[in-house]
PQR file with spaces between the fields and no chain letter, atoms N, CA, C, O and H, PARSE charges and radii, in Angstrom:
ATOM       1  N    MET     1      12.362    3.586   31.000 -0.4000 1.5000
ATOM       2  CA   MET     1      11.944    4.282   29.801 -0.0000 2.0000
ATOM       3  C    MET     1      11.211    3.333   28.855  0.5500 1.7000
ATOM       4  O    MET     1      10.210    3.723   28.252 -0.5500 1.4000
ATOM       5  N    SER     2      11.683    2.112   28.715 -0.4000 1.5000
ATOM       6  CA   SER     2      10.997    1.181   27.839 -0.0000 2.0000
ATOM       7  C    SER     2       9.602    0.856   28.366  0.5500 1.7000
ATOM       8  O    SER     2       8.701    0.549   27.586 -0.5500 1.4000
ATOM       9  H    SER     2      12.495    1.795   29.204  0.4000 1.0000
ATOM      10  N    ASP     3       9.420    0.922   29.685 -0.4000 1.5000
ATOM      11  CA   ASP     3       8.090    0.702   30.258 -0.0000 2.0000
ATOM      12  C    ASP     3       7.123    1.777   29.806  0.5500 1.7000
ATOM      13  O    ASP     3       5.949    1.497   29.566 -0.5500 1.4000
ATOM      14  H    ASP     3      10.152    1.171   30.319  0.4000 1.0000
ATOM      15  N    GLU     4       7.606    3.008   29.688 -0.4000 1.5000
ATOM      16  CA   GLU     4       6.749    4.105   29.257 -0.0000 2.0000
ATOM      17  C    GLU     4       6.324    3.923   27.803  0.5500 1.7000
ATOM      18  O    GLU     4       5.171    4.174   27.455 -0.5500 1.4000
ATOM      19  H    GLU     4       8.560    3.236   29.883  0.4000 1.0000
ATOM      20  N    ILE     5       7.246    3.489   26.961 -0.4000 1.5000
ATOM      21  CA   ILE     5       6.948    3.306   25.547 -0.0000 2.0000
ATOM      22  C    ILE     5       5.958    2.163   25.371  0.5500 1.7000
ATOM      23  O    ILE     5       5.013    2.282   24.592 -0.5500 1.4000
ATOM      24  H    ILE     5       8.183    3.285   27.244  0.4000 1.0000
ATOM      25  N    GLN     6       6.157    1.076   26.072 -0.4000 1.5000
ATOM      26  CA   GLN     6       5.246   -0.048   25.963 -0.0000 2.0000
ATOM      27  C    GLN     6       3.855    0.301   26.482  0.5500 1.7000
ATOM      28  O    GLN     6       2.854   -0.163   25.935 -0.5500 1.4000
ATOM      29  H    GLN     6       6.925    0.979   26.705  0.4000 1.0000
ATOM      30  N    ALA     7       3.786    1.104   27.517 -0.4000 1.5000
ATOM      31  CA   ALA     7       2.505    1.480   28.083 -0.0000 2.0000
ATOM      32  C    ALA     7       1.738    2.412   27.150  0.5500 1.7000
ATOM      33  O    ALA     7       0.507    2.422   27.162 -0.5500 1.4000
ATOM      34  H    ALA     7       4.599    1.481   27.961  0.4000 1.0000
ATOM      35  N    ALA     8       2.445    3.187   26.349 -0.4000 1.5000
ATOM      36  CA   ALA     8       1.800    4.148   25.461 -0.0000 2.0000
ATOM      37  C    ALA     8       1.205    3.480   24.228  0.5500 1.7000
ATOM      38  O    ALA     8       0.278    4.021   23.624 -0.5500 1.4000
ATOM      39  H    ALA     8       3.444    3.179   26.339  0.4000 1.0000
ATOM      40  N    GLN     9       1.724    2.308   23.841 -0.4000 1.5000
ATOM      41  CA   GLN     9       1.240    1.630   22.647 -0.0000 2.0000
ATOM      42  C    GLN     9       0.007    0.801   22.984  0.5500 1.7000
ATOM      43  O    GLN     9      -0.006    0.096   23.993 -0.5500 1.4000
ATOM      44  H    GLN     9       2.477    1.869   24.331  0.4000 1.0000
ATOM      45  N    PRO    10      -1.031    0.876   22.149 -0.5600 1.5000
ATOM      46  CA   PRO    10      -2.228    0.077   22.409  0.2800 2.0000
ATOM      47  C    PRO    10      -1.947   -1.405   22.186  0.5500 1.7000
ATOM      48  O    PRO    10      -1.157   -1.779   21.319 -0.5500 1.4000
ATOM      49  N    VAL    11      -2.591   -2.217   22.961 -0.4000 1.5000
ATOM      50  CA   VAL    11      -2.402   -3.657   22.856 -0.0000 2.0000
ATOM      51  C    VAL    11      -3.550   -4.231   22.042  0.5500 1.7000
ATOM      52  O    VAL    11      -4.717   -4.095   22.409 -0.5500 1.4000
ATOM      53  H    VAL    11      -3.233   -1.913   23.665  0.4000 1.0000
ATOM      54  N    ASN    12      -3.198   -4.886   20.913 -0.4000 1.5000
ATOM      55  CA   ASN    12      -4.211   -5.473   20.035 -0.0000 2.0000
ATOM      56  C    ASN    12      -4.046   -6.979   19.926  0.5500 1.7000
ATOM      57  O    ASN    12      -4.463   -7.570   18.930 -0.5500 1.4000
ATOM      58  H    ASN    12      -2.250   -4.997   20.616  0.4000 1.0000
ATOM      59  N    GLU    13      -3.462   -7.599   20.905 -0.4000 1.5000
ATOM      60  CA   GLU    13      -3.253   -9.037   20.845 -0.0000 2.0000
ATOM      61  C    GLU    13      -4.589   -9.746   20.896  0.5500 1.7000
ATOM      62  O    GLU    13      -5.421   -9.461   21.757 -0.5500 1.4000
ATOM      63  H    GLU    13      -3.124   -7.119   21.715  0.4000 1.0000
ATOM      64  N    GLY    14      -4.788  -10.659   19.985 -0.4000 1.5000
ATOM      65  CA   GLY    14      -6.014  -11.429   19.959 -0.0000 2.0000
ATOM      66  C    GLY    14      -7.206  -10.668   19.414  0.5500 1.7000
ATOM      67  O    GLY    14      -8.338  -11.138   19.520 -0.5500 1.4000
ATOM      68  H    GLY    14      -4.112  -10.891   19.285  0.4000 1.0000
ATOM      69  N    ALA    15      -6.972   -9.500   18.834 -0.4000 1.5000
ATOM      70  CA   ALA    15      -8.080   -8.721   18.291 -0.0000 2.0000
ATOM      71  C    ALA    15      -8.597   -9.399   17.027  0.5500 1.7000
ATOM      72  O    ALA    15      -7.823   -9.740   16.133 -0.5500 1.4000
ATOM      73  H    ALA    15      -6.052   -9.118   18.749  0.4000 1.0000
ATOM      74  N    VAL    16      -9.889   -9.586   16.962 -0.4000 1.5000
ATOM      75  CA   VAL    16     -10.510  -10.236   15.816 -0.0000 2.0000
ATOM      76  C    VAL    16     -11.578   -9.310   15.267  0.5500 1.7000
ATOM      77  O    VAL    16     -12.335   -8.698   16.021 -0.5500 1.4000
ATOM      78  H    VAL    16     -10.518   -9.308   17.688  0.4000 1.0000
ATOM      79  N    ALA    17     -11.630   -9.213   13.949 -0.4000 1.5000
ATOM      80  CA   ALA    17     -12.646   -8.370   13.322 -0.0000 2.0000
ATOM      81  C    ALA    17     -14.017   -8.988   13.544  0.5500 1.7000
ATOM      82  O    ALA    17     -14.144  -10.213   13.548 -0.5500 1.4000
ATOM      83  H    ALA    17     -11.015   -9.709   13.337  0.4000 1.0000
ATOM      84  N    PRO    18     -15.031   -8.180   13.727 -0.5600 1.5000
ATOM      85  CA   PRO    18     -16.383   -8.718   13.891  0.2800 2.0000
ATOM      86  C    PRO    18     -16.811   -9.526   12.677  0.5500 1.7000
ATOM      87  O    PRO    18     -16.343   -9.275   11.567 -0.5500 1.4000
ATOM      88  N    GLU    19     -17.680  -10.473   12.876 -0.4000 1.5000
ATOM      89  CA   GLU    19     -18.105  -11.377   11.807 -0.0000 2.0000
ATOM      90  C    GLU    19     -18.721  -10.656   10.615  0.5500 1.7000
ATOM      91  O    GLU    19     -18.582  -11.121    9.484 -0.5500 1.4000
ATOM      92  H    GLU    19     -18.061  -10.677   13.778  0.4000 1.0000
ATOM      93  N    GLY    20     -19.394   -9.542   10.837 -0.4000 1.5000
ATOM      94  CA   GLY    20     -20.093   -8.855    9.768 -0.0000 2.0000
ATOM      95  C    GLY    20     -19.209   -8.015    8.869  0.5500 1.7000
ATOM      96  O    GLY    20     -19.676   -7.551    7.828 -0.5500 1.4000
ATOM      97  H    GLY    20     -19.507   -9.164   11.756  0.4000 1.0000
ATOM      98  N    THR    21     -17.954   -7.801    9.226 -0.4000 1.5000
ATOM      99  CA   THR    21     -17.100   -6.933    8.426 -0.0000 2.0000
ATOM     100  C    THR    21     -16.627   -7.636    7.161  0.5500 1.7000
ATOM     101  O    THR    21     -16.599   -8.864    7.080 -0.5500 1.4000
ATOM     102  H    THR    21     -17.575   -8.178   10.071  0.4000 1.0000
ATOM     103  N    LYS    22     -16.266   -6.840    6.200 -0.4000 1.5000
ATOM     104  CA   LYS    22     -15.823   -7.366    4.915 -0.0000 2.0000
ATOM     105  C    LYS    22     -14.506   -8.131    5.062  0.5500 1.7000
ATOM     106  O    LYS    22     -14.292   -9.130    4.374 -0.5500 1.4000
ATOM     107  H    LYS    22     -16.289   -5.843    6.266  0.4000 1.0000
ATOM     108  N    ALA    23     -13.627   -7.673    5.949 -0.4000 1.5000
ATOM     109  CA   ALA    23     -12.339   -8.319    6.126 -0.0000 2.0000
ATOM     110  C    ALA    23     -12.499   -9.733    6.676  0.5500 1.7000
ATOM     111  O    ALA    23     -11.759  -10.635    6.281 -0.5500 1.4000
ATOM     112  H    ALA    23     -13.801   -6.862    6.507  0.4000 1.0000
ATOM     113  N    ALA    24     -13.435   -9.934    7.561 -0.4000 1.5000
ATOM     114  CA   ALA    24     -13.637  -11.248    8.138 -0.0000 2.0000
ATOM     115  C    ALA    24     -14.355  -12.178    7.171  0.5500 1.7000
ATOM     116  O    ALA    24     -14.119  -13.386    7.181 -0.5500 1.4000
ATOM     117  H    ALA    24     -14.036   -9.202    7.882  0.4000 1.0000
ATOM     118  N    ALA    25     -15.224  -11.628    6.341 -0.4000 1.5000
ATOM     119  CA   ALA    25     -16.031  -12.444    5.448 -0.0000 2.0000
ATOM     120  C    ALA    25     -15.276  -12.892    4.208  0.5500 1.7000
ATOM     121  O    ALA    25     -15.612  -13.925    3.630 -0.5500 1.4000
ATOM     122  H    ALA    25     -15.416  -10.647    6.333  0.4000 1.0000
ATOM     123  N    HIS    26     -14.261  -12.141    3.781 -0.4000 1.5000
ATOM     124  CA   HIS    26     -13.573  -12.432    2.525 -0.0000 2.0000
ATOM     125  C    HIS    26     -12.111  -12.731    2.800  0.5500 1.7000
ATOM     126  O    HIS    26     -11.401  -11.909    3.380 -0.5500 1.4000
ATOM     127  H    HIS    26     -13.988  -11.301    4.250  0.4000 1.0000
ATOM     128  N    LYS    27     -11.665  -13.896    2.388 -0.4000 1.5000
ATOM     129  CA   LYS    27     -10.255  -14.232    2.487 -0.0000 2.0000
ATOM     130  C    LYS    27      -9.790  -14.644    1.104  0.5500 1.7000
ATOM     131  O    LYS    27     -10.385  -15.519    0.475 -0.5500 1.4000
ATOM     132  H    LYS    27     -12.242  -14.564    1.917  0.4000 1.0000
ATOM     133  N    THR    28      -8.734  -14.016    0.634 -0.4000 1.5000
ATOM     134  CA   THR    28      -8.237  -14.269   -0.707 -0.0000 2.0000
ATOM     135  C    THR    28      -7.524  -15.616   -0.769  0.5500 1.7000
ATOM     136  O    THR    28      -6.685  -15.932    0.075 -0.5500 1.4000
ATOM     137  H    THR    28      -8.250  -13.305    1.145  0.4000 1.0000
ATOM     138  N    LYS    29      -7.869  -16.390   -1.771 -0.4000 1.5000
ATOM     139  CA   LYS    29      -7.202  -17.665   -1.997 -0.0000 2.0000
ATOM     140  C    LYS    29      -5.895  -17.399   -2.731  0.5500 1.7000
ATOM     141  O    LYS    29      -5.835  -16.526   -3.597 -0.5500 1.4000
ATOM     142  H    LYS    29      -8.550  -16.133   -2.457  0.4000 1.0000
ATOM     143  N    LYS    30      -4.861  -18.139   -2.395 -0.4000 1.5000
ATOM     144  CA   LYS    30      -3.576  -17.936   -3.043 -0.0000 2.0000
ATOM     145  C    LYS    30      -3.664  -18.292   -4.521  0.5500 1.7000
ATOM     146  O    LYS    30      -4.320  -19.261   -4.905 -0.5500 1.4000
ATOM     147  H    LYS    30      -4.910  -18.848   -1.692  0.4000 1.0000
ATOM     148  N    ILE    31      -3.000  -17.502   -5.331 -0.4000 1.5000
ATOM     149  CA   ILE    31      -3.068  -17.666   -6.782 -0.0000 2.0000
ATOM     150  C    ILE    31      -2.543  -19.032   -7.212  0.5500 1.7000
ATOM     151  O    ILE    31      -3.094  -19.643   -8.127 -0.5500 1.4000
ATOM     152  H    ILE    31      -2.467  -16.716   -5.019  0.4000 1.0000
ATOM     153  N    ASN    32      -1.495  -19.514   -6.570 -0.4000 1.5000
ATOM     154  CA   ASN    32      -0.920  -20.787   -6.998 -0.0000 2.0000
ATOM     155  C    ASN    32      -1.785  -21.981   -6.608  0.5500 1.7000
ATOM     156  O    ASN    32      -1.482  -23.109   -6.996 -0.5500 1.4000
ATOM     157  H    ASN    32      -1.046  -19.018   -5.827  0.4000 1.0000
ATOM     158  N    ARG    33      -2.852  -21.757   -5.851 -0.4000 1.5000
ATOM     159  CA   ARG    33      -3.771  -22.835   -5.490 -0.0000 2.0000
ATOM     160  C    ARG    33      -5.094  -22.760   -6.245  0.5500 1.7000
ATOM     161  O    ARG    33      -5.975  -23.594   -6.037 -0.5500 1.4000
ATOM     162  H    ARG    33      -3.098  -20.840   -5.536  0.4000 1.0000
ATOM     163  N    MET    34      -5.237  -21.775   -7.111 -0.4000 1.5000
ATOM     164  CA   MET    34      -6.475  -21.616   -7.880 -0.0000 2.0000
ATOM     165  C    MET    34      -6.463  -22.527   -9.097  0.5500 1.7000
ATOM     166  O    MET    34      -5.417  -22.789   -9.692 -0.5500 1.4000
ATOM     167  H    MET    34      -4.521  -21.097   -7.279  0.4000 1.0000
ATOM     168  N    SER    35      -7.649  -23.002   -9.452 -0.4000 1.5000
ATOM     169  CA   SER    35      -7.775  -23.788  -10.673 -0.0000 2.0000
ATOM     170  C    SER    35      -7.827  -22.828  -11.864  0.5500 1.7000
ATOM     171  O    SER    35      -7.946  -21.615  -11.694 -0.5500 1.4000
ATOM     172  H    SER    35      -8.499  -22.789   -8.969  0.4000 1.0000
ATOM     173  N    ALA    36      -7.738  -23.385  -13.055 -0.4000 1.5000
ATOM     174  CA   ALA    36      -7.770  -22.550  -14.258 -0.0000 2.0000
ATOM     175  C    ALA    36      -9.106  -21.821  -14.376  0.5500 1.7000
ATOM     176  O    ALA    36      -9.144  -20.670  -14.811 -0.5500 1.4000
ATOM     177  H    ALA    36      -7.641  -24.371  -13.194  0.4000 1.0000
ATOM     178  N    ALA    37     -10.199  -22.474  -13.994 -0.4000 1.5000
ATOM     179  CA   ALA    37     -11.519  -21.839  -14.057 -0.0000 2.0000
ATOM     180  C    ALA    37     -11.605  -20.677  -13.067  0.5500 1.7000
ATOM     181  O    ALA    37     -12.164  -19.628  -13.387 -0.5500 1.4000
ATOM     182  H    ALA    37     -10.169  -23.409  -13.640  0.4000 1.0000
ATOM     183  N    ASP    38     -11.049  -20.863  -11.862 -0.4000 1.5000
ATOM     184  CA   ASP    38     -11.041  -19.785  -10.869 -0.0000 2.0000
ATOM     185  C    ASP    38     -10.226  -18.597  -11.363  0.5500 1.7000
ATOM     186  O    ASP    38     -10.621  -17.443  -11.192 -0.5500 1.4000
ATOM     187  H    ASP    38     -10.595  -21.715  -11.603  0.4000 1.0000
ATOM     188  N    LEU    39      -9.083  -18.893  -11.976 -0.4000 1.5000
ATOM     189  CA   LEU    39      -8.244  -17.825  -12.518 -0.0000 2.0000
ATOM     190  C    LEU    39      -8.993  -17.024  -13.575  0.5500 1.7000
ATOM     191  O    LEU    39      -8.959  -15.794  -13.574 -0.5500 1.4000
ATOM     192  H    LEU    39      -8.762  -19.830  -12.115  0.4000 1.0000
ATOM     193  N    SER    40      -9.669  -17.730  -14.474 -0.4000 1.5000
ATOM     194  CA   SER    40     -10.407  -17.054  -15.546 -0.0000 2.0000
ATOM     195  C    SER    40     -11.506  -16.165  -14.991  0.5500 1.7000
ATOM     196  O    SER    40     -11.712  -15.050  -15.472 -0.5500 1.4000
ATOM     197  H    SER    40      -9.696  -18.730  -14.474  0.4000 1.0000
ATOM     198  N    SER    41     -12.214  -16.656  -13.978 -0.4000 1.5000
ATOM     199  CA   SER    41     -13.302  -15.848  -13.413 -0.0000 2.0000
ATOM     200  C    SER    41     -12.759  -14.611  -12.706  0.5500 1.7000
ATOM     201  O    SER    41     -13.351  -13.536  -12.806 -0.5500 1.4000
ATOM     202  H    SER    41     -12.047  -17.561  -13.587  0.4000 1.0000
ATOM     203  N    LYS    42     -11.646  -14.745  -11.997 -0.4000 1.5000
ATOM     204  CA   LYS    42     -11.033  -13.585  -11.329 -0.0000 2.0000
ATOM     205  C    LYS    42     -10.544  -12.569  -12.359  0.5500 1.7000
ATOM     206  O    LYS    42     -10.709  -11.363  -12.176 -0.5500 1.4000
ATOM     207  H    LYS    42     -11.165  -15.618  -11.916  0.4000 1.0000
ATOM     208  N    ILE    43      -9.947  -13.058  -13.435 -0.4000 1.5000
ATOM     209  CA   ILE    43      -9.451  -12.173  -14.491 -0.0000 2.0000
ATOM     210  C    ILE    43     -10.611  -11.394  -15.104  0.5500 1.7000
ATOM     211  O    ILE    43     -10.494  -10.192  -15.345 -0.5500 1.4000
ATOM     212  H    ILE    43      -9.813  -14.037  -13.584  0.4000 1.0000
ATOM     213  N    GLU    44     -11.726  -12.069  -15.356 -0.4000 1.5000
ATOM     214  CA   GLU    44     -12.895  -11.390  -15.915 -0.0000 2.0000
ATOM     215  C    GLU    44     -13.439  -10.333  -14.962  0.5500 1.7000
ATOM     216  O    GLU    44     -13.815   -9.244  -15.396 -0.5500 1.4000
ATOM     217  H    GLU    44     -11.821  -13.045  -15.160  0.4000 1.0000
ATOM     218  N    GLU    45     -13.485  -10.644  -13.660 -0.4000 1.5000
ATOM     219  CA   GLU    45     -13.961   -9.682  -12.663 -0.0000 2.0000
ATOM     220  C    GLU    45     -13.102   -8.420  -12.663  0.5500 1.7000
ATOM     221  O    GLU    45     -13.618   -7.304  -12.598 -0.5500 1.4000
ATOM     222  H    GLU    45     -13.179  -11.528  -13.307  0.4000 1.0000
ATOM     223  N    ILE    46     -11.791   -8.612  -12.736 -0.4000 1.5000
ATOM     224  CA   ILE    46     -10.876   -7.476  -12.701 -0.0000 2.0000
ATOM     225  C    ILE    46     -11.000   -6.643  -13.972  0.5500 1.7000
ATOM     226  O    ILE    46     -10.959   -5.414  -13.914 -0.5500 1.4000
ATOM     227  H    ILE    46     -11.372   -9.518  -12.788  0.4000 1.0000
ATOM     228  N    GLU    47     -11.151   -7.303  -15.119 -0.4000 1.5000
ATOM     229  CA   GLU    47     -11.307   -6.574  -16.380 -0.0000 2.0000
ATOM     230  C    GLU    47     -12.595   -5.759  -16.390  0.5500 1.7000
ATOM     231  O    GLU    47     -12.618   -4.648  -16.919 -0.5500 1.4000
ATOM     232  H    GLU    47     -11.184   -8.302  -15.166  0.4000 1.0000
ATOM     233  N    LYS    48     -13.665   -6.295  -15.813 -0.4000 1.5000
ATOM     234  CA   LYS    48     -14.929   -5.564  -15.741 -0.0000 2.0000
ATOM     235  C    LYS    48     -14.807   -4.354  -14.821  0.5500 1.7000
ATOM     236  O    LYS    48     -15.468   -3.338  -15.036 -0.5500 1.4000
ATOM     237  H    LYS    48     -13.647   -7.198  -15.383  0.4000 1.0000
ATOM     238  N    GLY    49     -13.971   -4.462  -13.808 -0.4000 1.5000
ATOM     239  CA   GLY    49     -13.784   -3.371  -12.864 -0.0000 2.0000
ATOM     240  C    GLY    49     -12.730   -2.369  -13.301  0.5500 1.7000
ATOM     241  O    GLY    49     -12.388   -1.469  -12.535 -0.5500 1.4000
ATOM     242  H    GLY    49     -13.435   -5.288  -13.633  0.4000 1.0000
ATOM     243  N    ASN    50     -12.205   -2.502  -14.515 -0.4000 1.5000
ATOM     244  CA   ASN    50     -11.175   -1.606  -15.058 -0.0000 2.0000
ATOM     245  C    ASN    50      -9.945   -1.521  -14.160  0.5500 1.7000
ATOM     246  O    ASN    50      -9.392   -0.440  -13.957 -0.5500 1.4000
ATOM     247  H    ASN    50     -12.482   -3.234  -15.137  0.4000 1.0000
ATOM     248  N    LEU    51      -9.520   -2.660  -13.626 -0.4000 1.5000
ATOM     249  CA   LEU    51      -8.329   -2.715  -12.778 -0.0000 2.0000
ATOM     250  C    LEU    51      -7.229   -3.541  -13.437  0.5500 1.7000
ATOM     251  O    LEU    51      -6.435   -4.191  -12.757 -0.5500 1.4000
ATOM     252  H    LEU    51      -9.969   -3.538  -13.791  0.4000 1.0000
ATOM     253  N    ALA    52      -7.192   -3.511  -14.749 -0.4000 1.5000
ATOM     254  CA   ALA    52      -6.269   -4.351  -15.502 -0.0000 2.0000
ATOM     255  C    ALA    52      -4.805   -3.959  -15.314  0.5500 1.7000
ATOM     256  O    ALA    52      -3.923   -4.699  -15.750 -0.5500 1.4000
ATOM     257  H    ALA    52      -7.838   -2.983  -15.302  0.4000 1.0000
ATOM     258  N    GLY    53      -4.522   -2.844  -14.693 -0.4000 1.5000
ATOM     259  CA   GLY    53      -3.141   -2.444  -14.468 -0.0000 2.0000
ATOM     260  C    GLY    53      -2.609   -2.877  -13.122  0.5500 1.7000
ATOM     261  O    GLY    53      -1.459   -2.589  -12.789 -0.5500 1.4000
ATOM     262  H    GLY    53      -5.239   -2.243  -14.339  0.4000 1.0000
ATOM     263  N    SER    54      -3.430   -3.569  -12.336 -0.4000 1.5000
ATOM     264  CA   SER    54      -3.010   -3.936  -10.979 -0.0000 2.0000
ATOM     265  C    SER    54      -2.001   -5.077  -10.988  0.5500 1.7000
ATOM     266  O    SER    54      -1.952   -5.874  -11.925 -0.5500 1.4000
ATOM     267  H    SER    54      -4.364   -3.803  -12.606  0.4000 1.0000
ATOM     268  N    THR    55      -1.214   -5.141   -9.949 -0.4000 1.5000
ATOM     269  CA   THR    55      -0.222   -6.196   -9.795 -0.0000 2.0000
ATOM     270  C    THR    55      -0.910   -7.549   -9.652  0.5500 1.7000
ATOM     271  O    THR    55      -0.441   -8.547  -10.199 -0.5500 1.4000
ATOM     272  H    THR    55      -1.254   -4.493   -9.188  0.4000 1.0000
ATOM     273  N    TYR    56      -2.013   -7.584   -8.923 -0.4000 1.5000
ATOM     274  CA   TYR    56      -2.762   -8.825   -8.740 -0.0000 2.0000
ATOM     275  C    TYR    56      -3.210   -9.386  -10.085  0.5500 1.7000
ATOM     276  O    TYR    56      -3.108  -10.590  -10.323 -0.5500 1.4000
ATOM     277  H    TYR    56      -2.393   -6.773   -8.478  0.4000 1.0000
ATOM     278  N    TYR    57      -3.701   -8.523  -10.960 -0.4000 1.5000
ATOM     279  CA   TYR    57      -4.131   -8.926  -12.293 -0.0000 2.0000
ATOM     280  C    TYR    57      -2.960   -9.517  -13.079  0.5500 1.7000
ATOM     281  O    TYR    57      -3.105  -10.540  -13.747 -0.5500 1.4000
ATOM     282  H    TYR    57      -3.784   -7.545  -10.767  0.4000 1.0000
ATOM     283  N    LYS    58      -1.809   -8.869  -12.994 -0.4000 1.5000
ATOM     284  CA   LYS    58      -0.625   -9.364  -13.704 -0.0000 2.0000
ATOM     285  C    LYS    58      -0.203  -10.735  -13.186  0.5500 1.7000
ATOM     286  O    LYS    58       0.212  -11.595  -13.963 -0.5500 1.4000
ATOM     287  H    LYS    58      -1.691   -8.038  -12.451  0.4000 1.0000
ATOM     288  N    HIS    59      -0.308  -10.938  -11.885 -0.4000 1.5000
ATOM     289  CA   HIS    59       0.044  -12.232  -11.315 -0.0000 2.0000
ATOM     290  C    HIS    59      -0.940  -13.319  -11.754  0.5500 1.7000
ATOM     291  O    HIS    59      -0.551  -14.457  -12.015 -0.5500 1.4000
ATOM     292  H    HIS    59      -0.645  -10.240  -11.253  0.4000 1.0000
ATOM     293  N    LEU    60      -2.215  -12.950  -11.830 -0.4000 1.5000
ATOM     294  CA   LEU    60      -3.208  -13.904  -12.316 -0.0000 2.0000
ATOM     295  C    LEU    60      -2.907  -14.336  -13.747  0.5500 1.7000
ATOM     296  O    LEU    60      -2.970  -15.521  -14.073 -0.5500 1.4000
ATOM     297  H    LEU    60      -2.531  -12.025  -11.618  0.4000 1.0000
ATOM     298  N    LEU    61      -2.579  -13.360  -14.601 -0.4000 1.5000
ATOM     299  CA   LEU    61      -2.251  -13.682  -15.992 -0.0000 2.0000
ATOM     300  C    LEU    61      -1.007  -14.555  -16.093  0.5500 1.7000
ATOM     301  O    LEU    61      -0.955  -15.478  -16.906 -0.5500 1.4000
ATOM     302  H    LEU    61      -2.528  -12.397  -14.336  0.4000 1.0000
ATOM     303  N    GLN    62      -0.011  -14.264  -15.271 -0.4000 1.5000
ATOM     304  CA   GLN    62       1.218  -15.040  -15.285 -0.0000 2.0000
ATOM     305  C    GLN    62       0.930  -16.483  -14.875  0.5500 1.7000
ATOM     306  O    GLN    62       1.436  -17.414  -15.502 -0.5500 1.4000
ATOM     307  H    GLN    62      -0.053  -13.514  -14.610  0.4000 1.0000
ATOM     308  N    ARG    63       0.140  -16.676  -13.854 -0.4000 1.5000
ATOM     309  CA   ARG    63      -0.191  -18.033  -13.401 -0.0000 2.0000
ATOM     310  C    ARG    63      -1.008  -18.778  -14.453  0.5500 1.7000
ATOM     311  O    ARG    63      -0.831  -19.981  -14.646 -0.5500 1.4000
ATOM     312  H    ARG    63      -0.271  -15.920  -13.345  0.4000 1.0000
ATOM     313  N    LYS    64      -1.895  -18.067  -15.125 -0.4000 1.5000
ATOM     314  CA   LYS    64      -2.701  -18.692  -16.168 -0.0000 2.0000
ATOM     315  C    LYS    64      -1.803  -19.196  -17.304  0.5500 1.7000
ATOM     316  O    LYS    64      -2.014  -20.281  -17.844 -0.5500 1.4000
ATOM     317  H    LYS    64      -2.039  -17.090  -14.968  0.4000 1.0000
ATOM     318  N    ARG    65      -0.791  -18.377  -17.656 -0.4000 1.5000
ATOM     319  CA   ARG    65       0.163  -18.797  -18.685 -0.0000 2.0000
ATOM     320  C    ARG    65       0.960  -20.015  -18.236  0.5500 1.7000
ATOM     321  O    ARG    65       1.246  -20.904  -19.038 -0.5500 1.4000
ATOM     322  H    ARG    65      -0.620  -17.495  -17.217  0.4000 1.0000
ATOM     323  N    GLU    66       1.323  -20.055  -16.940 -0.4000 1.5000
ATOM     324  CA   GLU    66       2.085  -21.189  -16.421 -0.0000 2.0000
ATOM     325  C    GLU    66       1.289  -22.484  -16.489  0.5500 1.7000
ATOM     326  O    GLU    66       1.840  -23.551  -16.758 -0.5500 1.4000
ATOM     327  H    GLU    66       1.091  -19.333  -16.289  0.4000 1.0000
ATOM     328  N    LEU    67      -0.022  -22.379  -16.241 -0.4000 1.5000
ATOM     329  CA   LEU    67      -0.883  -23.555  -16.301 -0.0000 2.0000
ATOM     330  C    LEU    67      -1.191  -23.971  -17.727  0.5500 1.7000
ATOM     331  O    LEU    67      -1.615  -25.101  -17.971 -0.5500 1.4000
ATOM     332  H    LEU    67      -0.470  -21.512  -16.023  0.4000 1.0000
ATOM     333  N    GLY    68      -0.979  -23.061  -18.669 -0.4000 1.5000
ATOM     334  CA   GLY    68      -1.267  -23.357  -20.057 -0.0000 2.0000
ATOM     335  C    GLY    68      -2.752  -23.303  -20.380  0.5500 1.7000
ATOM     336  O    GLY    68      -3.221  -23.898  -21.350 -0.5500 1.4000
ATOM     337  H    GLY    68      -0.635  -22.143  -18.471  0.4000 1.0000
ATOM     338  N    ALA    69      -3.477  -22.574  -19.542 -0.4000 1.5000
ATOM     339  CA   ALA    69      -4.931  -22.480  -19.752 -0.0000 2.0000
ATOM     340  C    ALA    69      -5.273  -21.294  -20.610  0.5500 1.7000
ATOM     341  O    ALA    69      -6.447  -21.055  -20.893 -0.5500 1.4000
ATOM     342  H    ALA    69      -3.096  -22.091  -18.753  0.4000 1.0000
């Protein structure tokens, strides 16, 4: 029975997104590794996009406060 279940599931091992896709081209840098200037630019981008209620935005603000910038 377990053989039937495994056979029914598609195998995606080693699947890589094509180079031209947005997912492959953009990788988010971790917030705790961003400089104060990077944090400020990301915060401005989010404010311009009216996404100020997002969790990511809140984390950016929290990290900026921690850095004292």
